[in-house]
N, C-alpha and C positions, 0 to 999 in steps of 0.2 A: 458306372454313373452315366445317366445323360445329361445332355447341355442344359436342359430346363431345371434338372435337379442340383445342378452344380450351382447354377444362378439363384436358387432359391437358399442354397446354404450360404453362399457368399454372403446374400442378402441378410440373411437372421445373424449371420458372423458379425457382418458390419454395424449392422443395428445394434448387437449388445454390446461391443466397442466403444459407440457413440453413446449410450447409457451408463458405461460404466465409466467414461471421461467424464461425464457431465456429475455423476455423484462424486466422484474424485474431486473435482474442481468446486462443489458447493460444501464438501465437508472440508475443506483447506479453507474456505470463505469464512464457514462456523468458528473453524480455528481460531481465524486471526481475528474475529469477532470477539469471541471470549478470552483471548489473551489481551485483546483490548479493553475488556471490560474489568479484568481482573489485574491491569498494571496501568495505575494513573500516570506513571511515567512516558509508556508507550502513547498512552494519549494525548499525551502533552506534545510528545514529540510529533507526532501526525497533526497535533493542531497547527505546530509552529512552518512544518512543512507544507499544508493546505495553506498557511496565509500567503507565504512566498511562492508558493507554485505558480500562480498566476504571470508572476514577473511584473507585475501592474505597481507602481506607487505605493505604499501604503501611508493611511491614515496617522495621525500622531498618535492617537490610541494605539493602534496596532504596533507601529515602534515600539512606544513604551511598555506594551505587554511583550512585546519580543526581547526587548532589552533586560526587563525585569527577569523573565523566565531564564536568561543565558547568562545573568551575571554571576561573576566570580567563579567556583568552581562548580557552579551548576550544569554549566556548558559540556562538562566534562562527561557527566551521568548520561547524557541523552546518546553519547556513541553516535555522532553524526559521519559518515561517509566524506570525504574529501569534497566530493561532489556536492553534497547536501551543504556541507559547509560555505563552499564557493556559491551557491546559490543564494543563501540567507546572506551573505555579507554583500553580494551584488545587488540585490532587491533593497537593503537597510541604506545602502551608498545612493539609491536614487533620490 
């Protein structure tokens, strides 16, 4: 094969890989969206994490909402990671 033919084949292979990567990424994103749409528990978990992810002091209403969502045994149903728990506690203590 000539050098120019090899470069052409390489470009085609790389372009194909890039397209496959983007298709795979989009399918995972749509899977996440569909799982969130079907599972209100996941929606609530990500709502809580979105509220505390900024690291800013929460408003009284936001604090009350989080306390209500996490009260009693409800906190266990969200299956927060230790890092997520620490982040929530840190923001609530501000």
